[in-house]
C-alpha positions as CSV (number, residue, x, y, z in Angstrom):
1,M,18.3,17.1,6.9
2,A,16.6,18.8,9.8
3,V,13.5,17.2,11.3
4,P,10.5,19.6,11.3
5,F,9.7,20.8,14.9
6,W,6.1,19.6,14.7
7,L,7.3,16.0,13.8
8,D,8.9,15.6,17.3
9,A,5.8,17.4,18.8
10,L,3.4,14.6,17.6
11,P,1.9,12.5,20.4
12,V,2.9,8.8,20.5
13,A,-0.9,7.8,20.2
14,M,-3.7,9.3,18.4
15,T,-7.4,8.7,17.8
16,E,-9.1,8.9,14.4
17,T,-10.6,12.3,15.4
18,E,-7.1,13.6,16.3
19,Y,-5.8,12.3,12.9
20,R,-8.5,14.0,10.9
21,A,-7.8,17.3,12.7
22,L,-4.1,17.4,11.6
23,P,-3.0,19.6,8.7
24,E,-2.7,17.6,5.5
25,A,1.1,18.3,5.4
26,V,1.5,16.7,8.9
27,A,-1.0,13.8,8.3
28,R,1.0,12.5,5.2
29,T,4.0,12.0,7.4
30,I,2.5,9.5,9.6
31,E,0.3,6.3,9.8
32,V,-1.6,5.2,12.8
33,V,-1.4,1.5,14.0
34,H,-3.4,0.4,16.8
35,G,-3.7,4.0,17.9
36,H,0.0,4.4,17.8
37,V,1.6,7.0,15.7
38,I,4.2,5.7,13.1
39,K,6.4,8.3,11.6
40,C,7.1,7.7,8.0
41,E,10.2,8.6,6.0
42,S,9.9,10.2,2.6
43,P,10.6,7.5,0.0
44,A,13.4,7.6,-2.5
45,P,12.4,9.0,-6.0
46,Q,13.1,5.5,-7.4
47,H,10.6,3.9,-5.1
48,N,7.9,6.5,-6.1
49,R,8.7,6.1,-9.7
50,I,7.9,2.4,-9.4
51,A,4.8,2.9,-7.6
52,R,3.6,5.6,-9.9
53,R,4.4,3.5,-13.1
54,L,2.7,0.5,-11.6
55,A,-0.3,2.4,-10.8
56,A,-0.6,3.9,-14.2
57,A,-0.3,0.4,-15.7
58,L,-3.1,-0.9,-13.6
59,E,-5.3,2.0,-14.3
60,S,-5.0,1.8,-17.9
61,A,-5.7,-1.9,-17.9
62,R,-9.0,-1.5,-16.0
63,S,-11.9,-3.2,-17.8
64,A,-14.8,-0.9,-18.9
65,A,-17.2,-3.8,-18.5
66,G,-16.4,-4.7,-14.9
67,P,-16.9,-2.8,-11.7
68,R,-15.5,0.8,-11.6
69,L,-12.1,0.5,-9.9
70,S,-10.0,3.3,-8.8
71,V,-6.2,3.0,-8.7
72,E,-4.4,5.5,-6.4
73,T,-1.0,6.0,-5.0
74,G,-0.3,7.0,-1.4
75,I,-4.0,7.3,-0.3
76,D,-5.2,6.8,3.2
77,V,-6.8,3.4,3.9
78,V,-8.6,2.9,7.3
79,L,-8.1,-0.8,8.0
80,W,-10.3,-0.7,11.1
81,R,-11.6,1.6,13.8
82,V,-12.3,-0.8,16.6
83,P,-10.6,-1.8,19.1
84,T,-8.2,1.0,18.2
85,F,-7.9,3.1,15.0
86,T,-5.5,1.7,12.4
87,L,-4.7,3.7,9.2
88,R,-2.0,2.7,6.5
89,R,-1.0,4.4,3.4
90,P,0.0,1.7,0.8
91,D,2.0,2.6,-2.2
92,V,-0.8,1.6,-4.5
93,V,-4.4,0.9,-3.8
94,I,-7.1,-0.7,-6.0
95,Y,-10.6,0.0,-4.6
96,L,-14.3,0.4,-5.3
97,D,-16.3,3.6,-4.9
98,P,-14.1,6.4,-6.3
99,S,-16.4,9.0,-4.7
100,Q,-14.6,8.6,-1.4
101,K,-11.3,7.7,0.4
102,P,-11.4,3.9,0.8
103,D,-11.7,1.9,4.0
104,A,-10.6,-1.8,4.0
105,S,-14.1,-3.0,2.9
106,H,-13.8,-1.2,-0.5
107,V,-10.2,-2.2,-1.2
108,Q,-9.5,-4.9,-3.7
109,A,-5.8,-4.9,-3.6
110,V,-2.8,-3.1,-2.1
111,V,0.8,-2.8,-3.2
112,E,3.8,-2.1,-1.1
113,V,7.2,-1.3,-2.7
114,A,9.7,-2.7,-0.2
115,S,13.3,-1.5,-0.1
116,P,15.8,-3.4,1.9
117,G,15.0,-1.1,5.0
118,T,11.3,-1.7,4.9
119,V,11.0,-5.3,3.8
120,R,10.7,-6.7,7.3
121,E,7.7,-4.6,8.1
122,D,6.1,-5.1,4.8
123,L,6.5,-8.8,5.0
124,T,5.3,-9.2,8.5
125,D,3.3,-6.3,10.0
126,K,1.6,-4.9,7.0
127,R,0.9,-8.4,5.5
128,I,-0.7,-9.5,8.7
129,Q,-2.7,-6.1,9.0
130,Y,-4.0,-6.2,5.4
131,A,-5.2,-9.8,5.8
132,D,-6.9,-9.1,9.2
133,A,-8.7,-6.1,7.3
134,G,-9.9,-8.6,4.6
135,I,-8.1,-7.3,1.6
136,P,-8.3,-9.9,-1.1
137,L,-4.8,-9.4,-2.8
138,Y,-1.4,-8.0,-1.5
139,L,1.3,-7.5,-3.9
140,L,4.9,-6.9,-2.5
141,V,7.3,-5.4,-4.9
142,L,10.9,-6.3,-3.5
143,L,13.7,-4.0,-4.3
144,D,17.6,-4.4,-3.8
145,E,20.0,-1.7,-2.7
146,K,20.2,-0.3,-6.2
147,Y,16.3,-0.1,-6.5
148,E,16.1,-2.8,-9.0
149,I,13.1,-5.1,-8.7
150,T,14.1,-8.6,-7.7
151,E,10.7,-10.0,-7.7
152,V,7.0,-9.3,-7.0
153,R,5.3,-11.6,-4.5
154,E,1.5,-12.0,-5.1
155,F,-0.4,-13.1,-2.0
156,H,-4.2,-14.1,-2.0
157,L,-6.2,-13.8,1.1
158,D,-7.4,-17.2,2.7
159,A,-10.5,-15.7,4.2
160,V,-11.2,-18.7,6.4
161,V,-8.0,-18.0,8.5
162,S,-7.5,-14.3,7.6
163,E,-4.0,-15.0,6.3
164,Y,-2.2,-14.4,2.9
165,R,-1.0,-17.4,0.9
166,L,1.8,-17.0,-1.5
167,H,0.0,-17.4,-4.9
168,R,2.8,-16.6,-7.3
169,V,6.3,-14.9,-7.5
170,H,6.8,-12.7,-10.6
171,R,10.5,-12.3,-11.7
172,D,10.3,-10.8,-15.3
173,R,6.8,-9.8,-15.8
174,L,3.8,-9.0,-13.4
175,E,0.9,-10.9,-14.7
176,L,-2.5,-10.4,-12.8
177,E,-5.9,-11.8,-13.4
178,L,-7.8,-10.1,-10.6
179,P,-8.8,-7.5,-9.8
180,I,-7.4,-6.2,-13.1
181,L,-6.1,-8.3,-15.9
182,V,-2.7,-6.9,-16.8
183,A,0.8,-8.0,-17.8
184,V,3.6,-5.5,-17.1
185,P,7.3,-6.1,-17.8
186,L,9.1,-5.3,-14.6
187,V,11.9,-3.5,-16.5
188,E,9.3,-0.9,-17.5
189,L,8.8,0.0,-13.8
190,V,12.5,0.8,-13.1
191,A,13.8,2.3,-16.3
192,P,15.2,5.7,-15.8
């Protein structure tokens, strides 16, 4: 597949103002980490299906009595602006204040669906960045080469040291208590 000409023409570094000036079609192909442009490959359909189904399960399980939570897929989350702009686009985001795109202070949880090619970045870089941004819950859905879910790791933020601690490993069913009470059989997320 040919790489669009504009993708090669993007700068290696970018400010938030420059990012916001990009056409939406271009902005959706990158993330900005510490001011550096990260070009993102389009995920496989199986990856997107898992993220979409998980988001739907979380959204339908929201409590009417609790705070009004939004559940979105592929939405920009500004982690911080200082010292250098950092924006990530998690696979699923649970956040407060549905009237606007979230920044990290509104985010209650993020989910990354990690294939064998992305697991290293999801386990190290993103996990550290989400913790530094103060996001309370990080779920990592680990996939094998066939896009089957091997496990879901549930990390809770230890705010004292700004690090995630492994809280639980889910192998057959994802069972969460916060920010949404839900139980989802993992097989439902991967079914054709």
